[in-house]
All heavy atoms as an XYZ file, in Angstrom:
752
protein
N       0.832     -1.195     -0.001
C       0.000      0.016     -0.010
C       0.907      1.254      0.012
O       1.890      1.263      0.700
C      -0.901     -0.028      1.203
C      -1.892      1.092      1.231
S      -3.148      0.909      2.515
C      -4.023     -0.484      1.978
N       0.495      2.208     -0.785
C       1.283      3.455     -0.879
C       0.339      4.678     -0.625
O      -0.889      4.504     -0.578
C       1.900      3.632     -2.289
O       0.812      3.891     -3.220
C       2.657      2.409     -2.700
N       0.938      5.807     -0.556
C       0.158      7.025     -0.315
C      -0.765      7.335     -1.521
O      -1.742      8.050     -1.357
C       1.108      8.250     -0.044
N      -0.479      6.785     -2.674
C      -1.292      7.002     -3.838
C      -2.561      6.136     -3.845
O      -3.460      6.357     -4.633
C      -0.495      6.780     -5.127
N      -2.592      5.137     -2.987
C      -3.728      4.206     -3.002
C      -4.989      4.852     -2.415
O      -4.896      5.801     -1.576
C      -3.385      2.949     -2.204
C      -2.621      1.931     -3.014
O      -3.005      1.728     -4.193
O      -1.621      1.426     -2.508
N      -6.078      4.357     -2.891
C      -7.422      4.793     -2.447
C      -8.136      3.521     -1.977
O      -8.450      2.661     -2.799
C      -8.164      5.462     -3.580
C      -7.468      6.722     -4.045
C      -8.096      7.331     -5.330
N      -9.482      7.716     -5.140
C      -9.912      8.906     -4.663
N      -8.981      9.834     -4.382
N     -11.152      9.152     -4.590
N      -8.287      3.365     -0.682
C      -8.832      2.149     -0.075
C     -10.265      2.326      0.435
O     -10.722      3.478      0.565
C      -7.891      1.709      1.065
N     -10.869      1.244      0.761
C     -12.253      1.305      1.305
C     -12.343      0.828      2.732
O     -11.512      0.051      3.209
C     -13.195      0.407      0.456
O     -12.761     -0.966      0.567
C     -13.237      0.819     -0.974
N     -13.394      1.303      3.382
C     -13.761      0.762      4.682
C     -15.176      0.151      4.455
O     -16.142      0.920      4.368
C     -13.804      1.818      5.772
C     -14.349      1.364      7.120
C     -13.451      0.296      7.781
C     -14.474      2.531      8.089
N     -15.231     -1.148      4.308
C     -16.525     -1.821      4.057
C     -17.131     -2.363      5.363
O     -18.379     -2.466      5.437
C     -16.299     -2.961      3.066
C     -15.774     -2.566      1.705
S     -16.906     -1.602      0.770
C     -18.181     -2.838      0.432
N     -16.315     -2.646      6.331
C     -16.799     -3.197      7.560
C     -17.431     -2.139      8.495
O     -16.947     -0.969      8.436
C     -15.714     -3.917      8.338
N     -18.348     -2.517      9.250
C     -18.910     -1.555     10.247
C     -17.748     -1.213     11.226
O     -17.088     -2.098     11.707
C     -20.055     -2.276     10.982
C     -20.725     -1.354     11.956
O     -20.077     -0.687     12.813
N     -22.041     -1.371     11.910
N     -17.549      0.085     11.539
C     -16.512      0.442     12.435
C     -16.608     -0.198     13.847
O     -15.613     -0.235     14.544
C     -16.626      2.000     12.539
C     -17.337      2.362     11.281
C     -18.259      1.236     10.936
N     -17.762     -0.672     14.208
C     -17.907     -1.389     15.490
C     -17.369     -2.837     15.461
O     -17.167     -3.396     16.533
C     -19.397     -1.431     15.900
N     -17.077     -3.338     14.277
C     -16.564     -4.672     14.093
C     -15.036     -4.616     14.302
O     -14.392     -3.772     13.702
C     -16.920     -5.172     12.706
C     -16.496     -6.556     12.362
C     -16.695     -7.644     13.226
C     -15.897     -6.796     11.163
C     -16.271     -8.895     12.926
C     -15.465     -8.097     10.817
C     -15.661     -9.116     11.696
N     -14.485     -5.518     15.105
C     -13.064     -5.465     15.417
C     -12.199     -5.535     14.177
O     -11.098     -4.946     14.150
C     -12.702     -6.501     16.455
C     -12.934     -7.937     16.001
O     -13.607     -8.181     14.955
O     -12.429     -8.835     16.729
N     -12.600     -6.246     13.172
C     -11.778     -6.409     11.935
C     -11.707     -5.076     11.167
O     -10.802     -4.923     10.332
C     -12.338     -7.480     11.042
N     -12.581     -4.140     11.452
C     -12.487     -2.881     10.752
C     -11.228     -2.100     11.069
O     -10.820     -1.241     10.286
C     -13.689     -1.987     11.069
O     -13.659     -1.575     12.392
N     -10.577     -2.404     12.195
C      -9.355     -1.716     12.549
C      -8.309     -1.959     11.484
O      -7.583     -1.007     11.103
C      -8.853     -2.216     13.941
C      -7.471     -1.641     14.264
C      -9.831     -1.853     15.015
N      -8.183     -3.154     10.907
C      -7.287     -3.453      9.842
C      -7.576     -2.623      8.635
O      -6.694     -1.974      8.019
C      -7.307     -4.965      9.506
C      -6.367     -5.302      8.432
C      -5.007     -5.634      8.597
C      -6.654     -5.470      7.037
N      -4.505     -5.939      7.372
C      -5.435     -5.814      6.423
C      -7.737     -5.291      6.251
C      -5.321     -6.025      5.033
C      -7.684     -5.518      4.891
C      -6.441     -5.939      4.304
N      -8.899     -2.485      8.271
C      -9.292     -1.734      7.106
C      -9.069     -0.223      7.299
O      -8.824      0.511      6.355
C     -10.781     -1.957      6.784
C     -11.067     -3.279      6.145
C     -12.551     -3.327      5.811
O     -13.006     -2.657      4.829
O     -13.300     -4.065      6.520
N      -9.195      0.196      8.559
C      -9.120      1.603      8.834
C      -7.672      2.064      8.984
O      -7.228      3.037      8.432
C      -9.897      1.873     10.149
C      -9.963      3.306     10.657
C     -10.725      4.185      9.682
C     -10.631      3.299     12.015
N      -6.894      1.365      9.823
C      -5.542      1.795     10.181
C      -4.539      1.590      9.071
O      -3.645      2.414      8.910
C      -5.081      1.126     11.447
S      -6.045      1.611     12.913
N      -4.600      0.529      8.322
C      -3.591      0.182      7.334
C      -3.501      1.297      6.300
O      -2.411      1.852      6.089
C      -3.850     -1.170      6.705
O      -3.934     -2.143      7.714
C      -2.751     -1.540      5.694
N      -4.562      1.737      5.682
C      -4.436      2.795      4.677
C      -3.974      4.117      5.265
O      -3.143      4.840      4.733
C      -5.847      2.952      4.063
C      -6.639      1.829      4.555
C      -5.931      1.222      5.707
N      -4.516      4.469      6.432
C      -4.224      5.760      7.027
C      -2.770      5.825      7.467
O      -2.140      6.864      7.293
C      -5.171      6.034      8.155
C      -6.649      6.209      7.751
C      -7.522      6.434      8.976
C      -6.819      7.267      6.726
N      -2.189      4.726      7.990
C      -0.811      4.795      8.398
C       0.127      4.753      7.181
O       1.278      5.222      7.302
C      -0.447      3.614      9.299
O      -0.761      2.383      8.711
C      -1.216      3.716     10.641
N      -0.359      4.310      6.018
C       0.473      4.318      4.811
C       0.303      5.688      4.069
O       0.992      5.906      3.061
C       0.096      3.194      3.904
N      -0.604      6.522      4.518
C      -0.835      7.768      3.843
C      -1.857      7.724      2.721
O      -2.047      8.696      2.007
N      -2.496      6.567      2.560
C      -3.516      6.406      1.556
C      -4.807      7.067      2.016
O      -4.986      7.351      3.180
C      -3.745      4.930      1.278
N      -5.715      7.255      1.095
C      -6.987      7.849      1.440
C      -7.994      6.701      1.689
O      -7.814      5.590      1.142
C      -7.543      8.782      0.362
O      -7.639      8.120     -0.871
N      -8.995      6.994      2.494
C      -9.972      6.020      2.898
C     -11.356      6.435      2.459
O     -11.719      7.593      2.714
C      -9.910      5.811      4.426
C     -10.738      4.635      5.020
C     -10.249      3.317      4.514
C     -10.752      4.694      6.500
N     -12.099      5.554      1.784
C     -13.418      5.905      1.262
C     -14.437      4.890      1.799
O     -14.210      3.674      1.824
C     -13.356      5.885     -0.276
C     -12.310      6.766     -0.771
N     -12.529      8.086     -1.138
C     -10.929      6.606     -0.940
C     -11.427      8.652     -1.505
N     -10.429      7.778     -1.392
N     -15.608      5.444      2.194
C     -16.603      4.658      2.850
C     -17.919      4.752      2.082
O     -18.483      5.796      2.007
C     -16.844      5.108      4.332
C     -15.526      5.131      5.078
C     -17.876      4.236      4.982
C     -15.573      5.844      6.415
N     -18.403      3.626      1.496
C     -19.660      3.688      0.780
C     -20.831      3.691      1.752
O     -20.704      3.189      2.908
C     -19.682      2.393     -0.016
C     -18.839      1.433      0.839
C     -17.766      2.291      1.469
N     -21.946      4.287      1.315
C     -23.112      4.240      2.221
C     -23.705      2.808      2.167
O     -23.339      2.010      1.329
C     -24.153      5.305      1.781
C     -24.681      5.167      0.346
O     -24.990      4.005     -0.030
O     -24.786      6.168     -0.317
N     -24.627      2.559      3.053
C     -25.159      1.196      3.223
C     -25.908      0.741      1.943
O     -25.787     -0.416      1.544
C     -26.073      1.098      4.396
N     -26.635      1.674      1.320
C     -27.351      1.315      0.110
C     -26.396      0.870     -0.996
O     -26.594     -0.170     -1.727
C     -28.166      2.512     -0.355
C     -29.037      2.210     -1.586
O     -29.790      1.187     -1.518
O     -28.886      2.926     -2.574
N     -25.278      1.559     -1.168
C     -24.308      1.245     -2.197
C     -23.608     -0.079     -1.886
O     -23.462     -0.924     -2.766
C     -23.265      2.380     -2.299
O     -23.940      3.568     -2.692
C     -22.193      2.051     -3.305
N     -23.217     -0.277     -0.651
C     -22.448     -1.467     -0.290
C     -23.301     -2.801     -0.375
O     -22.683     -3.853     -0.391
C     -21.816     -1.342      1.091
O     -22.788     -1.262      2.089
N     -24.617     -2.642     -0.452
C     -25.477     -3.841     -0.505
C     -26.014     -4.143     -1.884
O     -26.796     -5.101     -2.033
C     -26.642     -3.701      0.520
C     -26.181     -3.760      1.933
N     -25.951     -2.622      2.708
C     -25.860     -4.841      2.699
C     -25.550     -3.050      3.877
N     -25.455     -4.334      3.939
N     -25.640     -3.371     -2.875
C     -26.076     -3.572     -4.262
C     -24.869     -3.728     -5.175
O     -24.151     -2.739     -5.418
C     -26.950     -2.452     -4.713
C     -28.242     -2.311     -3.918
C     -29.129     -1.255     -4.413
O     -29.307     -1.072     -5.659
N     -29.652     -0.434     -3.540
N     -24.556     -4.936     -5.639
C     -23.348     -5.170     -6.424
C     -23.103     -4.199     -7.581
O     -21.977     -3.681     -7.702
C     -23.513     -6.584     -6.924
C     -24.376     -7.238     -5.922
C     -25.305     -6.179     -5.422
N     -24.107     -3.909     -8.346
C     -23.948     -2.997     -9.493
C     -23.557     -1.604     -9.044
O     -22.688     -0.917     -9.581
C     -25.139     -2.984    -10.383
N     -24.256     -1.120     -7.977
C     -23.936      0.208     -7.415
C     -22.562      0.256     -6.831
O     -21.849      1.227     -6.942
C     -25.004      0.611     -6.339
C     -26.299      1.094     -6.956
C     -27.245      1.563     -5.880
C     -26.988      3.016     -5.563
N     -28.064      3.538     -4.655
N     -22.181     -0.822     -6.168
C     -20.856     -0.853     -5.512
C     -19.734     -0.827     -6.600
O     -18.777     -0.096     -6.423
C     -20.701     -2.158     -4.698
C     -19.421     -2.304     -3.924
C     -19.113     -1.137     -3.032
C     -19.453     -3.609     -3.143
N     -19.908     -1.561     -7.657
C     -18.901     -1.538     -8.747
C     -18.803     -0.094     -9.348
O     -17.683      0.402     -9.536
C     -19.242     -2.565     -9.835
C     -18.992     -3.969     -9.260
C     -18.395     -2.338    -11.123
C     -19.463     -5.066    -10.150
N     -19.951      0.528     -9.577
C     -19.905      1.882    -10.105
C     -19.249      2.879     -9.105
O     -18.478      3.740     -9.509
C     -21.334      2.388    -10.412
N     -19.526      2.682     -7.843
C     -18.923      3.526     -6.741
C     -17.422      3.320     -6.760
O     -16.675      4.316     -6.663
C     -19.557      3.170     -5.448
C     -19.080      3.962     -4.272
C     -19.555      5.189     -3.865
C     -17.998      3.639     -3.383
N     -18.849      5.586     -2.765
C     -17.888      4.660     -2.444
C     -17.131      2.557     -3.297
C     -16.937      4.667     -1.459
C     -16.162      2.557     -2.259
C     -16.082      3.569     -1.348
N     -16.961      2.092     -6.855
C     -15.516      1.787     -6.855
C     -14.813      2.490     -8.075
O     -13.736      3.064     -7.925
C     -15.245      0.293     -6.887
C     -15.653     -0.505     -5.667
C     -15.642     -1.979     -6.019
C     -14.742     -0.215     -4.511
N     -15.505      2.406     -9.206
C     -14.939      3.026    -10.444
C     -14.957      4.529    -10.331
O     -13.949      5.225    -10.677
C     -15.695      2.537    -11.640
N     -16.070      5.099     -9.916
C     -16.185      6.562     -9.828
C     -15.228      7.205     -8.891
O     -14.801      8.344     -9.073
C     -17.613      6.957     -9.435
C     -18.639      6.624    -10.519
O     -18.254      6.378    -11.667
O     -19.841      6.602    -10.152
N     -14.809      6.497     -7.838
C     -13.924      7.031     -6.841
C     -12.450      6.605     -7.033
O     -11.612      6.852     -6.234
C     -14.364      6.700     -5.448
C     -15.511      7.621     -5.037
C     -16.458      7.041     -4.094
N     -17.582      7.921     -3.859
C     -18.667      7.972     -4.681
N     -18.738      7.245     -5.705
N     -19.679      8.806     -4.377
N     -12.205      5.907     -8.144
C     -10.856      5.433     -8.478
C     -10.194      4.596     -7.347
O      -9.009      4.732     -7.031
C      -9.928      6.610     -8.803
C     -10.329      7.270    -10.135
O     -10.811      6.597    -11.001
O     -10.114      8.510    -10.209
N     -11.047      3.735     -6.755
C     -10.537      2.894     -5.648
C      -9.516      1.919     -6.213
O      -9.705      1.331     -7.212
C     -11.726      2.163     -4.960
C     -12.760      3.125     -4.424
C     -11.197      1.163     -3.886
C     -12.271      4.023     -3.321
N      -8.405      1.785     -5.457
C      -7.354      0.895     -5.932
C      -7.276     -0.431     -5.061
O      -6.800     -1.447     -5.590
C      -5.975      1.584     -5.846
O      -5.731      2.039     -4.543
C      -5.891      2.710     -6.865
N      -7.706     -0.363     -3.819
C      -7.669     -1.526     -2.931
C      -8.951     -1.637     -2.115
O      -9.480     -0.602     -1.590
C      -6.510     -1.411     -1.912
C      -5.129     -1.288     -2.487
C      -4.139     -0.880     -1.454
C      -4.680     -2.552     -3.148
N      -9.490     -2.820     -1.960
C     -10.673     -3.011     -1.121
C     -10.591     -4.364     -0.424
O     -10.056     -5.374     -0.961
C     -11.970     -2.893     -1.959
O     -13.074     -2.895     -1.055
C     -12.078     -3.972     -3.007
N     -11.148     -4.428      0.745
C     -11.311     -5.692      1.502
C     -12.832     -5.885      1.679
O     -13.503     -4.961      2.210
C     -10.645     -5.531      2.828
C     -10.693     -6.905      3.631
C      -9.671     -7.847      3.444
C     -11.677     -7.157      4.476
C      -9.722     -9.040      4.167
C     -11.766     -8.306      5.166
C     -10.758     -9.297      5.006
N     -13.358     -6.999      1.241
C     -14.820     -7.206      1.312
C     -15.059     -8.637      1.836
O     -14.245     -9.542      1.650
C     -15.427     -7.168     -0.086
C     -15.316     -5.853     -0.750
S     -16.113     -5.958     -2.358
C     -15.671     -4.352     -3.006
N     -16.239     -8.830      2.505
C     -16.648    -10.164      2.894
C     -16.780    -11.061      1.651
O     -17.126    -10.616      0.585
C     -17.977     -9.933      3.538
C     -18.058     -8.521      3.880
C     -17.223     -7.785      2.889
N     -16.444    -12.345      1.879
C     -16.523    -13.295      0.777
C     -17.869    -13.287     -0.022
O     -17.837    -13.278     -1.238
C     -16.205    -14.718      1.272
O     -14.938    -14.640      1.965
C     -16.113    -15.724      0.180
N     -19.002    -13.260      0.625
C     -20.267    -13.235     -0.111
C     -20.458    -12.035     -1.020
O     -21.008    -12.118     -2.123
C     -21.353    -13.280      0.945
C     -20.700    -13.847      2.154
C     -19.269    -13.444      2.079
N     -19.938    -10.916     -0.564
C     -19.975     -9.661     -1.349
C     -19.116     -9.856     -2.566
O     -19.521     -9.547     -3.719
C     -19.592     -8.407     -0.567
C     -19.540     -7.237     -1.415
C     -20.530     -8.212      0.593
N     -17.903    -10.360     -2.449
C     -16.999    -10.555     -3.586
C     -17.642    -11.515     -4.580
O     -17.625    -11.259     -5.786
C     -15.609    -11.077     -3.117
C     -14.768    -11.516     -4.292
C     -14.911    -10.028     -2.301
N     -18.216    -12.613     -4.072
C     -18.851    -13.547     -5.020
C     -20.045    -12.935     -5.779
O     -20.246    -13.248     -6.916
C     -19.292    -14.811     -4.262
C     -18.065    -15.650     -3.878
C     -18.390    -16.903     -3.155
O     -19.456    -16.950     -2.470
O     -17.637    -17.880     -3.260
N     -20.719    -12.034     -5.147
C     -21.847    -11.346     -5.830
C     -21.360    -10.482     -6.931
O     -21.987    -10.278     -7.964
C     -22.679    -10.534     -4.831
N     -20.137     -9.941     -6.778
C     -19.556     -9.069     -7.810
C     -19.101     -9.835     -9.044
O     -18.948     -9.282    -10.096
C     -18.358     -8.264     -7.222
C     -18.637     -7.345     -6.071
C     -17.398     -6.634     -5.601
C     -19.762     -6.287     -6.396
N     -18.789    -11.156     -8.870
C     -18.408    -11.990    -10.010
C     -19.395    -11.942    -11.131
O     -19.021    -12.116    -12.296
C     -18.196    -13.432     -9.561
C     -17.030    -13.708     -8.707
C     -16.850    -14.988     -8.122
C     -16.094    -12.747     -8.419
C     -15.814    -15.272     -7.303
C     -14.994    -13.022     -7.593
C     -14.847    -14.308     -7.021
N     -20.656    -11.814    -10.842
C     -21.715    -11.879    -11.839
C     -21.999    -10.517    -12.525
O     -22.876    -10.461    -13.398
C     -22.992    -12.414    -11.262
C     -22.789    -13.828    -10.733
O     -22.052    -14.627    -11.355
O     -23.377    -14.174     -9.661
N     -21.330     -9.507    -12.123
C     -21.613     -8.163    -12.614
C     -20.580     -7.769    -13.674
O     -19.434     -8.166    -13.613
C     -21.564     -7.120    -11.459
C     -22.603     -7.310    -10.433
C     -23.987     -7.112    -10.924
O     -24.211     -6.201    -11.738
O     -24.923     -7.780    -10.406
N     -21.007     -6.912    -14.636
C     -20.014     -6.381    -15.571
C     -19.118     -5.372    -14.939
O     -19.559     -4.640    -14.032
C     -20.888     -5.757    -16.681
C     -22.205     -5.493    -16.039
C     -22.353     -6.501    -14.938
N     -17.908     -5.290    -15.387
C     -16.888     -4.356    -14.828
C     -16.541     -3.308    -15.876
O     -16.263     -3.647    -16.983
C     -15.665     -5.076    -14.399
C     -15.876     -5.867    -13.125
C     -16.545     -7.041    -13.044
C     -15.548     -5.488    -11.859
N     -16.582     -7.471    -11.708
C     -15.989     -6.512    -10.946
C     -14.850     -4.401    -11.298
C     -15.803     -6.435     -9.599
C     -14.673     -4.330     -9.921
C     -15.153     -5.321     -9.098
N     -16.601     -2.056    -15.474
C     -16.266     -0.966    -16.465
C     -14.771     -0.997    -16.787
O     -13.943     -1.391    -15.993
C     -16.647      0.316    -15.723
C     -16.589     -0.038    -14.292
C     -16.911     -1.478    -14.194
N     -14.447     -0.513    -17.974
C     -13.051     -0.454    -18.427
C     -12.232      0.538    -17.614
O     -11.031      0.394    -17.492
C     -12.944     -0.077    -19.915
C     -13.518     -1.139    -20.800
O     -13.469     -2.328    -20.379
O     -13.998     -0.818    -21.894
N     -12.886      1.531    -17.036
C     -12.179      2.607    -16.318
C     -11.783      2.223    -14.878
O     -11.286      3.042    -14.156
C     -13.003      3.840    -16.298
C     -14.271      3.762    -15.436
C     -15.108      5.064    -15.509
N     -16.144      5.041    -14.549
C     -17.353      4.414    -14.594
N     -17.610      3.651    -15.636
N     -18.235      4.531    -13.660
N     -11.980      0.992    -14.488
C     -11.678      0.523    -13.148
C     -10.215      0.644    -12.805
O      -9.383      0.139    -13.609
C     -12.195     -0.890    -12.953
C     -12.093     -1.433    -11.537
S     -13.197     -0.657    -10.356
C     -14.760     -1.340    -10.858
N      -9.842      1.200    -11.671
C      -8.410      1.317    -11.239
C      -8.097      0.282    -10.189
O      -6.962      0.204     -9.706
C      -8.105      2.724    -10.732
C      -8.109      3.754    -11.868
C      -7.520      5.059    -11.412
N      -6.200      4.910    -10.804
C      -5.766      5.604     -9.801
N      -6.502      6.514     -9.234
N      -4.534      5.373     -9.288
N      -9.078     -0.480     -9.806
C      -8.888     -1.454     -8.719
C      -7.769     -2.473     -9.102
O      -7.852     -3.053    -10.171
C     -10.231     -2.234     -8.525
C     -10.467     -2.992     -7.268
C     -10.342     -2.100     -6.005
C     -11.846     -3.618     -7.300
N      -6.846     -2.621     -8.177
C      -5.732     -3.555     -8.482
C      -5.744     -4.768     -7.517
O      -5.080     -5.762     -7.780
C      -4.409     -2.871     -8.489
C      -3.960     -2.264     -7.191
C      -2.593     -1.555     -7.343
N      -2.246     -0.867     -6.160
C      -1.600     -1.348     -5.154
N      -1.313     -2.629     -5.108
N      -1.309     -0.630     -4.104
N      -6.505     -4.655     -6.427
C      -6.614     -5.808     -5.505
C      -7.948     -5.799     -4.771
O      -8.370     -4.757     -4.300
C      -5.444     -5.746     -4.494
N      -8.550     -6.972     -4.743
C      -9.757     -7.193     -3.979
C      -9.380     -8.305     -2.956
O      -9.052     -9.403     -3.403
C     -10.950     -7.642     -4.859
C     -12.127     -8.008     -4.016
C     -11.242     -6.612     -5.872
N      -9.353     -7.920     -1.689
C      -9.005     -8.873     -0.653
C     -10.267     -9.354      0.055
O     -11.249     -8.614      0.132
C      -8.064     -8.228      0.353
C      -6.755     -7.772     -0.330
S      -5.851     -6.567      0.641
C      -6.716     -5.080      0.172
N     -10.277    -10.615      0.460
C     -11.387    -11.129      1.148
C     -10.951    -12.075      2.239
O      -9.790    -12.477      2.249
C     -12.379    -11.821      0.180
O     -13.612    -12.188      0.854
C     -11.743    -13.052     -0.466
N     -11.790    -12.382      3.159
C     -11.414    -13.317      4.224
C     -12.614    -13.793      4.974
O     -13.727    -13.262      4.792
N     -12.372    -14.752      5.807
C     -13.487    -15.274      6.646
C     -14.040    -16.556      6.094
O     -14.349    -17.452      6.861
N     -14.239    -16.660      4.823
C     -14.773    -17.837      4.166
C     -13.987    -18.191      2.876
O     -13.364    -17.274      2.305
C     -16.231    -17.631      3.750
C     -17.135    -17.505      4.972
O     -17.077    -18.301      5.887
O     -17.970    -16.521      4.977
N     -14.079    -19.394      2.482
C     -13.416    -19.810      1.220
C     -14.376    -19.460      0.063
O     -15.615    -19.573      0.159
C     -13.250    -21.335      1.261
C     -12.638    -21.871      0.005
C     -12.514    -23.418      0.145
C     -12.030    -23.974     -1.141
N     -11.968    -25.461     -1.066
N     -13.786    -18.902     -1.015
C     -14.600    -18.586     -2.208
C     -15.152    -19.936     -2.730
O     -14.433    -20.917     -2.794
C     -13.727    -17.949     -3.266
C     -13.308    -16.529     -3.023
C     -12.338    -16.049     -4.105
C     -14.518    -15.604     -2.984
N     -16.399    -19.939     -3.080
C     -17.055    -21.183     -3.578
C     -16.777    -21.434     -5.035
O     -17.016    -22.532     -5.525
C     -18.598    -21.098     -3.322
C     -18.966    -21.015     -1.846
C     -20.501    -20.856     -1.724
C     -18.465    -22.207     -1.058
N     -16.283    -20.423     -5.703
C     -15.934    -20.592     -7.130
C     -14.804    -19.606     -7.474
O     -14.620    -18.586     -6.777
C     -17.121    -20.347     -8.045
C     -17.763    -18.994     -7.850
C     -19.048    -18.905     -8.600
N     -19.753    -17.682     -8.252
C     -20.288    -16.856     -9.123
N     -20.237    -17.123    -10.395
N     -20.893    -15.767     -8.714
N     -14.060    -19.937     -8.472
C     -12.960    -19.007     -8.842
C     -13.501    -17.710     -9.533
O     -14.610    -17.752    -10.097
C     -12.122    -19.816     -9.853
C     -13.091    -20.846    -10.395
C     -14.060    -21.129     -9.335
N     -12.733    -16.631     -9.373
C     -13.205    -15.378     -9.996
C     -13.172    -15.500    -11.566
O     -12.360    -16.284    -12.050
C     -12.241    -14.322     -9.487
C     -11.059    -15.101     -9.015
C     -11.517    -16.492     -8.627
N     -14.006    -14.703    -12.235
C     -13.910    -14.734    -13.656
C     -12.589    -14.111    -14.147
O     -11.935    -13.353    -13.356
C     -15.155    -13.857    -14.077
C     -15.494    -13.081    -12.867
C     -15.004    -13.884    -11.710
N     -12.265    -14.372    -15.363
C     -10.949    -13.858    -15.921
C     -10.841    -12.376    -15.905
O      -9.758    -11.840    -15.735
C     -10.791    -14.411    -17.320
N     -11.921    -11.658    -16.029
C     -11.915    -10.171    -16.080
C     -11.976     -9.536    -14.720
O     -11.986     -8.326    -14.583
C     -13.015     -9.614    -16.954
C     -14.396     -9.927    -16.405
O     -14.579    -10.800    -15.597
N     -15.358     -9.130    -16.804
N     -11.958    -10.314    -13.647
C     -12.061     -9.780    -12.277
C     -10.724     -9.229    -11.837
O      -9.699     -9.832    -12.058
C     -12.514    -10.878    -11.308
C     -12.990    -10.332     -9.992
C     -14.232     -9.755     -9.882
C     -12.169    -10.445     -8.851
C     -14.660     -9.296     -8.648
C     -12.647    -10.007     -7.642
C     -13.882     -9.423     -7.526
N     -10.705     -7.980    -11.266
C      -9.446     -7.357    -10.889
C      -8.616     -8.202     -9.939
O      -9.068     -8.912     -9.111
C      -9.851     -6.081    -10.224
C     -11.287     -5.858    -10.497
C     -11.850     -7.180    -10.940
């Protein structure tokens, strides 16, 4: 992670794992972006939000990542890493997934 990165906070700040999402970008000098609840629960809106804000790194729950597999991805996406944890992915990501 570098100061040029634009990361997300997807977890509720009351969840202990959010500390990793919150502190890592901020200590590296990266910017942190937080989607509203409506956006984070709708795969198509979330993808558009990631693209519109030039997000480069995100950590998401496994079910959210799997829901994104079925959505089209815009060419303008700057996302270089999608991290997930907690559960095993039930299927591999599509070839066009960042």
